[in-house]
C-alpha positions as CSV (number, residue, x, y, z in Angstrom):
1,M,31.2,6.4,-49.0
2,K,29.3,9.7,-49.7
3,P,30.8,13.0,-48.5
4,L,27.8,13.5,-46.2
5,Q,28.3,10.1,-44.5
6,R,32.0,10.8,-44.1
7,G,31.2,14.2,-42.5
8,M,28.8,12.6,-40.1
9,I,31.2,9.9,-39.0
10,F,34.0,12.5,-38.7
11,G,31.7,14.7,-36.5
12,L,30.8,11.8,-34.2
13,V,34.5,10.9,-33.8
14,V,35.3,14.5,-32.9
15,L,32.4,14.6,-30.3
16,L,33.5,11.3,-28.8
17,A,37.1,12.5,-28.5
18,A,36.0,15.8,-27.0
19,A,33.9,14.0,-24.4
20,C,36.9,11.9,-23.3
21,V,39.2,14.9,-22.8
22,P,38.7,16.4,-19.3
23,S,37.9,20.1,-19.1
24,A,40.0,22.6,-17.2
25,A,37.3,22.6,-14.4
26,Q,37.7,18.8,-13.9
27,G,41.5,18.9,-13.4
28,T,43.9,16.3,-14.7
29,D,46.5,16.1,-12.0
30,A,45.0,13.5,-9.6
31,P,43.6,10.1,-10.6
32,V,40.1,9.2,-9.5
33,T,40.3,6.7,-6.6
34,D,37.1,7.2,-4.8
35,T,34.2,5.2,-6.2
36,P,30.8,6.6,-5.1
37,D,28.6,4.3,-3.0
38,V,25.4,3.8,-5.0
39,N,23.4,3.1,-1.7
40,V,24.5,6.5,-0.3
41,I,23.6,8.2,-3.5
42,V,20.1,6.6,-3.5
43,E,19.5,7.5,0.2
44,Q,20.6,11.1,-0.4
45,T,18.4,11.3,-3.5
46,F,15.3,10.1,-1.6
47,A,16.1,12.4,1.3
48,A,16.3,15.4,-1.1
49,M,13.1,14.3,-2.9
50,T,11.3,14.0,0.5
51,A,12.5,17.4,1.6
52,Q,11.5,18.9,-1.7
53,A,8.0,17.3,-1.4
54,I,7.6,18.6,2.1
55,L,8.7,22.1,1.3
56,T,6.8,22.5,-2.0
57,P,3.6,24.5,-1.3
58,S,0.4,23.9,-3.0
59,P,-0.3,26.4,-5.8
60,A,-3.7,27.2,-4.3
61,Q,-2.2,28.2,-0.9
62,D,-1.8,31.8,0.1
63,A,1.8,32.8,0.5
64,A,1.2,33.8,4.2
65,T,-0.4,30.5,5.1
66,R,1.7,28.0,3.2
67,T,2.0,24.6,4.8
68,P,3.7,21.4,3.5
69,A,2.0,19.9,0.5
70,I,2.3,16.4,2.1
71,T,3.0,15.0,5.5
72,I,5.4,12.1,5.9
73,T,5.0,9.9,8.9
74,P,8.2,8.0,9.7
75,T,7.7,4.2,10.0
76,S,8.7,2.7,13.3
77,A,11.6,0.2,13.6
78,P,10.4,-3.3,14.2
79,G,10.5,-5.0,17.6
80,S,10.7,-8.6,18.8
81,V,9.4,-11.0,21.4
82,S,11.5,-13.7,23.1
83,G,11.1,-16.3,25.8
84,A,11.7,-19.8,27.1
85,L,10.2,-22.9,25.6
86,S,8.8,-25.9,27.4
87,Y,6.6,-29.0,26.9
88,P,5.1,-31.4,29.4
89,S,7.5,-34.2,28.5
90,E,11.1,-35.2,28.9
91,F,12.0,-33.3,25.8
92,I,10.8,-30.3,23.8
93,P,9.6,-31.3,20.3
94,P,10.2,-29.1,17.3
95,L,7.8,-26.1,17.6
96,R,6.4,-23.3,15.5
97,V,6.2,-20.2,17.8
98,A,3.9,-17.6,16.4
99,A,3.0,-14.0,17.3
100,F,-0.4,-12.9,16.2
101,S,-1.3,-9.3,16.2
102,V,-4.3,-8.7,18.4
103,D,-6.1,-6.9,15.6
104,G,-6.0,-10.3,13.7
105,Y,-4.4,-9.1,10.5
106,N,-0.7,-9.9,10.8
107,Y,1.5,-12.7,12.3
108,R,5.1,-13.8,12.2
109,Y,6.6,-17.1,13.4
110,V,9.8,-19.0,13.9
111,D,10.4,-22.7,13.7
112,T,12.5,-24.4,16.4
113,M,14.5,-27.6,16.6
114,Q,14.0,-30.4,19.1
115,N,15.1,-29.5,22.6
116,Q,15.6,-25.8,21.7
117,A,14.9,-24.0,25.0
118,T,14.5,-20.4,23.8
119,Y,13.0,-18.5,20.8
120,Q,12.9,-15.0,19.4
121,I,10.5,-13.6,16.8
122,T,11.9,-10.5,15.1
123,G,10.5,-8.1,12.6
124,L,7.3,-7.3,14.5
125,A,5.6,-4.0,13.9
126,P,4.9,-2.1,17.2
127,G,1.6,-3.2,18.7
128,K,0.0,-5.9,20.8
129,Y,0.4,-9.6,20.1
130,H,-0.7,-13.1,21.3
131,V,2.1,-15.7,21.4
132,V,1.4,-19.4,20.8
133,A,3.7,-22.4,20.3
134,Y,2.6,-25.4,18.1
135,I,4.0,-28.9,17.9
136,M,5.2,-29.3,14.3
137,G,3.1,-31.9,12.6
138,G,0.8,-32.2,15.6
139,E,-2.3,-30.7,17.0
140,R,-1.3,-29.5,20.4
141,A,-0.5,-25.9,21.2
142,G,0.7,-24.0,24.2
143,G,0.1,-20.3,24.7
144,Y,1.3,-17.4,26.7
145,T,-1.8,-17.2,28.8
146,Q,-2.9,-16.0,32.3
147,M,-1.9,-19.4,33.6
148,V,1.8,-18.7,32.9
149,P,2.3,-15.8,35.4
150,C,0.0,-17.8,37.8
151,G,2.6,-20.5,37.8
152,L,0.6,-23.1,35.8
153,S,-1.0,-24.1,39.0
154,V,-4.2,-26.3,39.0
155,D,-5.7,-23.4,41.0
156,C,-5.4,-21.2,37.9
157,A,-8.2,-21.8,35.3
158,D,-7.7,-18.8,33.1
159,H,-6.4,-19.9,29.7
160,S,-7.0,-16.5,27.9
161,L,-4.0,-15.2,25.9
162,I,-2.1,-12.2,27.3
163,D,-1.7,-9.1,25.2
164,V,2.0,-8.6,24.7
165,T,3.2,-5.1,23.9
166,V,5.9,-4.8,21.3
167,N,7.7,-1.4,21.2
168,A,9.7,-0.1,18.2
169,G,13.3,-1.2,18.2
170,E,13.0,-3.2,21.4
171,D,12.8,-6.9,22.4
172,T,10.0,-7.9,24.8
173,P,11.5,-10.8,26.8
174,G,10.0,-13.4,29.1
175,I,7.1,-14.3,26.9
176,D,6.9,-18.0,27.6
177,P,4.2,-20.0,25.7
178,A,3.9,-22.6,28.4
179,D,0.2,-23.2,28.8
180,W,-0.2,-26.7,27.2
181,Y,-3.3,-27.4,29.2
182,A,-5.9,-25.2,27.5
183,P,-8.9,-26.8,26.0
184,D,-8.9,-27.6,22.2
185,G,-9.8,-24.6,20.1
186,T,-8.6,-22.0,22.7
187,F,-5.8,-20.8,20.4
188,P,-5.8,-19.8,16.7
189,P,-4.9,-22.5,14.2
190,M,-1.2,-23.0,13.4
191,P,-0.1,-20.7,10.5
């Protein structure tokens, strides 16, 4: 081995050994027993980066009129809808209960088992939804329509879906998709 190579190897060993020896500022009396939580570190890092981004002024701004360079809008916590299930029979078949956003862009659904009497659809962004239940493998559907609060009476003829408001972080209960009497094509197709 050449003297230069030995010198480089010796230098690396010295650097590694020095890195392993704690400095006086680190202290050597107490063993390290607290392992940092990576999730906490990531959350704190993002919070610091967000605060930094908000407080950093644009270079083109005058010092007297500085405003945040960006504005961050917090996202709302999701909400949910829930209710009772029914079917005009002696049993309730397996259903797919769907919540369609009124704007027509998003939906979420939950599949139920035979004779399941209630449902809940979670993870809904705040907004207005229509709720429809579909027979799994079938073509019938029941909706939460104007007929439901009317008592499903033959005197009620309005099969239009009711706009259901979902608020951030809250459940909207009592949304029962029980109108199984609407004409074909009244409700959106099953997702």
